[in-house]
C-alpha positions in Angstrom: 4.5 -27.7 10.7 5.0 -31.3 11.7 4.1 -32.3 15.3 6.8 -34.0 17.3 5.6 -37.3 18.5 7.7 -39.1 21.0 7.7 -40.8 24.3 8.7 -38.9 27.4 9.7 -40.7 30.6 7.2 -39.0 32.9 4.2 -39.6 30.5 1.7 -42.0 31.9 1.2 -45.2 29.9 -0.7 -44.6 26.7 0.4 -41.0 26.5 2.3 -39.4 23.6 4.3 -36.2 23.9 3.2 -34.1 20.8 5.7 -31.2 21.4 8.0 -29.6 23.9 8.7 -25.8 23.7 11.2 -23.8 25.7 11.4 -20.2 26.7 14.4 -19.2 28.8 14.7 -22.1 31.3 11.1 -23.2 31.3 9.7 -26.1 29.2 6.1 -26.6 28.2 5.0 -30.0 27.0 1.8 -31.2 25.3 0.8 -34.7 26.1 -2.1 -36.6 24.4 -3.9 -39.6 25.7 -5.7 -41.0 22.7 -6.7 -44.5 23.9 -10.0 -43.5 25.6 -13.0 -41.4 24.8 -12.9 -38.6 25.0 -9.3 -38.0 23.9 -7.4 -36.0 26.6 -4.7 -33.4 26.0 -2.6 -32.0 28.8 -0.3 -29.0 28.8 2.4 -29.1 31.4 4.8 -26.3 32.4 7.8 -28.0 33.8 6.1 -30.6 36.1 2.9 -28.6 36.7 -0.4 -29.4 34.9 -1.7 -26.1 33.6 -4.4 -27.1 31.1 -6.5 -30.1 30.2 -8.7 -30.3 27.2 -11.1 -33.1 26.0 -11.9 -33.9 22.4 -14.3 -36.4 20.8 -11.8 -37.4 18.1 -8.0 -37.6 17.9 -7.7 -35.4 14.8 -9.5 -32.6 16.7 -7.0 -32.9 19.6 -4.0 -32.8 17.2 -5.3 -29.7 15.4 -5.9 -28.0 18.8 -2.4 -28.9 20.0 -0.8 -27.6 16.7 -2.7 -24.3 17.0 -1.8 -24.0 20.7 1.9 -24.5 19.9 1.7 -21.9 17.1 0.3 -19.4 19.6 3.1 -20.1 22.1 5.7 -19.7 19.4 4.2 -16.3 18.5 4.9 -15.3 22.1 8.6 -16.3 22.0 8.5 -20.0 22.8 10.7 -22.2 20.5 11.3 -25.9 20.0 13.1 -27.4 22.9 16.5 -29.0 22.1 15.2 -32.3 23.4 12.7 -32.5 20.6 14.8 -31.2 17.7 
C-alpha cells in the first residue's frame, strides 16, 4: 500500500500529510514532521490533535503511520476523496 504524500494547507512548515482517511463525515489525517530529531507524527481528527508519536528515524515513523492507517481501514475508514 503506497502512502499518500502531499501538502495540506493547514500543515505547519516542514510537515507532510502522509494520508487522509474518511468515515462518514469525519476526516483523520496523519502529518509527519521529519526535519528535526526526533521525527514527529501527528494524527488529527478534523482539526483536533488526537495523537503525537516521536521516532528516532523517518523510516520508523513511516512504518508506524502505514500500520496505523491499516488498522483504521480495518475499522471502516477509507481513503478520503481529497487524497485519491
